[in-house]
C-alpha positions in Angstrom: 111.2 -61.9 -109.8 110.8 -60.4 -113.1 109.3 -63.1 -115.1 110.2 -61.6 -118.4 114.0 -62.0 -117.8 114.3 -65.7 -117.3 117.9 -66.9 -117.9 117.9 -70.5 -116.6 115.5 -73.4 -116.6 112.7 -71.2 -118.0 110.1 -74.0 -118.1 110.5 -74.7 -114.2 110.4 -71.1 -113.3 107.4 -70.3 -115.5 105.3 -73.1 -114.0 105.4 -71.2 -110.7 103.3 -68.5 -112.5 100.5 -71.1 -113.5 97.6 -69.8 -111.4 94.7 -70.0 -113.6 93.2 -70.3 -116.9 90.1 -68.3 -118.0 87.4 -68.9 -115.3 84.2 -66.9 -116.4 81.2 -68.8 -116.4 80.2 -67.0 -119.5 83.3 -68.1 -121.4 82.7 -69.6 -124.8 85.0 -71.2 -127.3 85.6 -70.0 -130.9 86.0 -72.6 -133.5 88.5 -72.0 -136.3 88.6 -74.8 -138.7 88.2 -77.9 -136.7 90.0 -76.3 -133.7 88.2 -75.0 -130.7 90.0 -72.1 -129.0 89.4 -71.1 -125.5 89.1 -72.4 -122.0 90.2 -76.0 -121.4 91.7 -76.3 -125.0 95.5 -76.3 -125.9 97.1 -73.2 -126.9 96.5 -72.5 -130.7 99.8 -71.6 -132.3 99.8 -69.4 -135.3 103.0 -69.1 -137.4 103.0 -65.6 -139.0 104.7 -66.0 -142.5 103.5 -62.4 -142.9 106.0 -60.8 -145.5 109.1 -62.7 -144.4 108.8 -64.8 -147.7 110.0 -61.8 -149.5 107.8 -62.5 -152.4 109.3 -66.0 -153.0 107.1 -69.0 -153.2 110.1 -71.2 -152.5 110.7 -69.4 -149.2 107.0 -69.2 -148.3 106.8 -73.0 -148.6 109.9 -73.5 -146.7 108.2 -71.4 -143.9 105.1 -73.5 -144.1 107.2 -76.7 -143.8 108.9 -75.2 -140.7 105.6 -74.2 -139.1 104.2 -77.7 -139.5 107.5 -79.3 -138.1 107.3 -77.0 -135.2 103.9 -78.0 -134.3 101.9 -75.0 -135.2 98.2 -75.2 -136.1 98.1 -72.3 -138.7 100.0 -70.0 -140.7 99.2 -66.5 -141.5 100.0 -64.1 -144.3 99.3 -60.4 -145.1 97.3 -59.1 -147.9 97.1 -55.5 -149.2 95.7 -53.6 -152.3 98.8 -51.6 -152.6 97.3 -48.3 -154.3 94.6 -48.4 -151.5 96.7 -48.9 -148.4 99.7 -46.7 -149.6 99.8 -43.1 -151.1 101.4 -42.5 -154.4 104.0 -40.2 -152.7 104.8 -43.0 -150.1 105.3 -45.6 -153.0 107.5 -43.3 -155.0 109.9 -42.7 -152.2 113.5 -44.1 -152.8 114.2 -47.3 -150.9 117.1 -49.7 -150.9 115.7 -53.2 -151.7 117.6 -56.4 -151.9 118.5 -57.2 -155.3 117.3 -60.8 -155.2 113.9 -59.7 -154.0 113.7 -57.3 -157.1 114.9 -59.9 -159.5 112.3 -62.2 -158.3 109.5 -59.7 -158.6 110.6 -58.8 -162.1 110.5 -62.6 -163.0 107.1 -63.1 -161.5 105.8 -60.1 -163.5 104.4 -58.2 -160.5 106.3 -54.8 -161.3 105.0 -52.2 -163.7 106.9 -51.7 -167.1 108.1 -48.3 -165.8 109.6 -50.1 -162.6 111.3 -52.7 -164.7 113.0 -50.3 -167.2 114.0 -48.1 -164.1 115.6 -51.1 -162.3 117.2 -52.4 -165.6 118.8 -49.0 -166.3 120.2 -48.5 -162.8 121.3 -52.3 -162.3 118.5 -52.6 -159.6 120.0 -49.5 -157.7 117.2 -47.0 -158.3 114.5 -48.9 -156.3 111.5 -47.5 -154.4 109.2 -48.3 -151.6 106.6 -49.2 -154.2 108.9 -51.6 -155.7 109.2 -53.5 -152.5 105.5 -53.2 -151.7 104.5 -54.8 -154.9 107.3 -57.5 -154.8 105.8 -58.9 -151.5 102.3 -59.3 -152.8 101.2 -62.8 -154.0 98.6 -63.0 -156.5 95.5 -65.2 -156.7 97.2 -68.3 -158.2 100.0 -68.0 -155.7 97.8 -67.7 -152.8 95.7 -70.7 -153.9 98.7 -72.8 -154.3 100.2 -71.7 -150.9 97.0 -72.2 -149.0 96.6 -75.6 -150.6 100.3 -76.3 -149.8 99.6 -75.4 -146.0 96.4 -77.5 -145.9 98.2 -80.4 -147.4 100.6 -80.1 -144.3 97.6 -80.2 -141.9 97.8 -76.4 -141.4 95.0 -73.9 -141.4 95.9 -70.9 -143.6 94.6 -67.3 -143.4 95.8 -63.9 -143.7 95.3 -60.1 -142.5 93.5 -58.2 -145.0 94.4 -54.5 -144.8 91.6 -53.0 -146.9 88.1 -54.2 -147.9 89.1 -55.4 -151.3 91.6 -57.6 -149.7 88.8 -59.2 -147.6 86.9 -59.9 -150.8 90.2 -61.3 -152.3 90.6 -63.8 -149.3 87.2 -64.8 -149.5 87.9 -66.7 -152.7 89.8 -69.3 -150.6 87.2 -69.9 -148.0 89.5 -69.1 -145.1 88.7 -70.4 -141.6 89.0 -66.9 -140.2 90.1 -63.4 -140.9 92.9 -61.7 -138.8 92.9 -57.9 -138.1 96.3 -56.3 -137.7 96.9 -53.7 -134.9 97.4 -51.2 -137.5 93.7 -51.9 -138.9 91.9 -51.8 -135.5 90.4 -48.2 -136.2 89.3 -48.8 -139.5 85.6 -49.2 -139.2 85.1 -49.8 -143.0 87.4 -52.7 -143.0 85.9 -54.3 -139.6 82.5 -54.1 -141.0 83.5 -55.7 -144.3 85.1 -58.4 -142.4 82.1 -59.0 -140.1 79.9 -59.3 -143.2 81.7 -62.5 -144.2 80.3 -64.2 -140.9 83.8 -65.8 -140.1 85.7 -66.0 -136.9 87.9 -63.1 -136.4 91.4 -62.7 -134.6 91.9 -59.1 -133.5 95.4 -57.8 -132.5 95.3 -54.9 -130.1 98.8 -53.2 -130.4 99.3 -49.4 -130.4 95.8 -48.9 -129.2 93.8 -47.6 -126.1 91.3 -49.6 -124.3 88.6 -47.2 -125.8 89.8 -47.9 -129.2 89.7 -51.8 -128.4 86.2 -51.4 -127.2 85.0 -49.5 -130.3 86.6 -52.3 -132.6 85.1 -55.1 -130.6 81.6 -53.3 -131.1 82.1 -53.5 -134.9 82.6 -57.4 -134.5 80.6 -60.4 -133.6 81.8 -61.0 -130.1 80.7 -64.8 -130.4 83.3 -65.4 -133.1 86.1 -63.2 -131.8 89.4 -63.7 -130.3 91.7 -60.8 -128.9 95.3 -60.8 -129.0 97.3 -58.6 -126.7 100.1 -57.1 -128.7 102.9 -54.7 -128.5 103.6 -53.2 -132.1 107.2 -52.5 -132.0 109.7 -54.6 -134.0 111.5 -56.2 -132.0 109.7 -55.3 -128.7 111.6 -54.7 -125.6 110.9 -57.1 -122.8 110.0 -54.4 -120.3 107.3 -53.1 -122.6 105.5 -56.4 -123.0 103.0 -55.8 -120.3 101.7 -59.3 -120.1 99.2 -58.4 -117.3 97.2 -57.0 -120.2 96.2 -60.7 -121.2 94.1 -61.0 -117.9 92.9 -57.4 -118.1 91.5 -57.9 -121.6 89.8 -61.2 -120.4 88.1 -59.3 -117.5 87.2 -56.4 -119.9 85.7 -58.7 -122.4 84.3 -61.6 -120.5 83.7 -64.8 -122.5 86.2 -63.8 -125.4 89.2 -65.8 -125.7 92.4 -63.8 -125.3 95.9 -64.7 -126.7 99.1 -63.0 -127.4 100.8 -61.8 -130.5 104.6 -61.4 -129.7 107.3 -59.4 -131.5 110.0 -59.6 -128.9 113.2 -61.5 -129.4 113.4 -65.1 -127.9 110.6 -67.3 -126.5 110.5 -66.9 -122.7 107.9 -64.1 -122.7 105.7 -65.9 -125.1 105.9 -69.0 -122.8 105.0 -66.8 -119.8 102.0 -65.5 -121.9 100.7 -69.0 -122.1 100.9 -69.3 -118.3 98.8 -66.2 -117.7 96.0 -67.4 -119.7 96.9 -66.8 -123.5 94.8 -69.3 -125.6 96.5 -68.3 -128.8 100.0 -67.4 -129.4 101.1 -65.8 -132.7 104.9 -65.3 -133.5 106.5 -64.4 -136.9 108.5 -67.3 -138.2 111.7 -66.9 -140.5 114.2 -69.2 -142.0 117.1 -66.8 -140.8 116.8 -63.4 -138.8 119.5 -61.9 -141.0 117.5 -62.2 -144.1 116.4 -59.1 -145.9 113.1 -57.8 -144.5 111.7 -55.3 -141.7 110.0 -58.3 -139.7 113.0 -60.8 -139.7 114.7 -59.7 -136.5 111.5 -59.8 -134.5 110.9 -63.4 -135.8 111.5 -66.9 -134.5 113.7 -69.1 -136.4 112.4 -72.8 -136.9 114.0 -74.3 -134.0 113.0 -71.6 -131.8 109.4 -71.9 -132.8 109.6 -75.6 -132.2 111.2 -74.9 -128.7 108.4 -72.6 -127.9 105.7 -74.9 -128.7 107.2 -77.8 -127.1 107.8 -75.7 -123.9 104.2 -74.6 -123.7 102.9 -78.2 -124.3 105.1 -79.1 -121.2 103.6 -76.3 -119.1 100.1 -77.4 -120.4 100.7 -80.9 -119.2 101.9 -79.7 -115.7 98.5 -77.8 -115.2 96.7 -80.8 -113.9 93.1 -80.4 -112.7 93.5 -78.9 -109.5 92.2 -81.8 -107.4 94.4 -82.9 -104.6 94.9 -86.7 -104.4 97.4 -89.2 -103.5 99.0 -90.5 -106.6 99.6 -94.2 -107.2 103.1 -93.6 -107.8 103.3 -91.8 -104.5 102.2 -95.0 -102.5 105.6 -96.7 -102.4 107.1 -93.4 -101.3 104.7 -93.1 -98.5 105.7 -96.5 -96.9 109.3 -95.6 -97.4 109.4 -92.0 -96.1 106.4 -91.3 -93.9 106.9 -92.2 -90.3 103.3 -91.6 -89.1 
């Protein structure tokens, strides 16, 4: 049976694949905030807001609300120093951008005077890649407000810094951890800056070889590290997900908690990831997959996110302790059905 193509009763079928959680005697937990991640602890759910907010504080708060209602433990954003992460040539490239995103960016004052004049002259049609990138970045006051809003909902809040300056920026908010995006896995300077902050780190391993993953791990404190198996296509095709890598990563890096960051459509594969040992599940969250934005189609809408978490919690409840016993509830059945 292909466990990635579940069409009916997914929880019952996925339960058949529940064979083990991490069993290494060297296994340790990683504490993020007040939550322990690892063996014998419930799966830690991260709702990736990412850039799905489209630069809108209102949308960002609605996504935080949705994550809280769904039962997630954390929300994650992305932080970039635009002139460092992108070349001037790349920023100058023409790109069609949703008018509402541009108008909001102008109102927030995050675009240059040149960009504002160009957009006004063209009725917002002469937009560039740089206009979008700057529109998607929140400033310090906005981050402080959003992180505080998330904390008020009982959620941890952190982000993926894409450059060393962004690490220093995020440190202003005393984040519970830092997240390394798959695209940054080979950036030794960034990894070393993150390590210098002495915080837990969640490292995604998409579009990387095992040698590259090992090198990245060598740049980080393994006592405070969580690895996430990831396939960096948006959306990812089910046949490419390769969930067996969760166990392979666990064996290759004994003691380090391993999770899954999914970009596929639907929730079945992410539920399956939990059954094969994922201690963390990260999925993008969106208000509507049809919204403007590159990550929206690979994201989960609020009800899907809620269904994913409730499904995994049901599976976790079904794990049991592996001890064979006669249940009290079985005793009346014994007297009724057993002949000898």
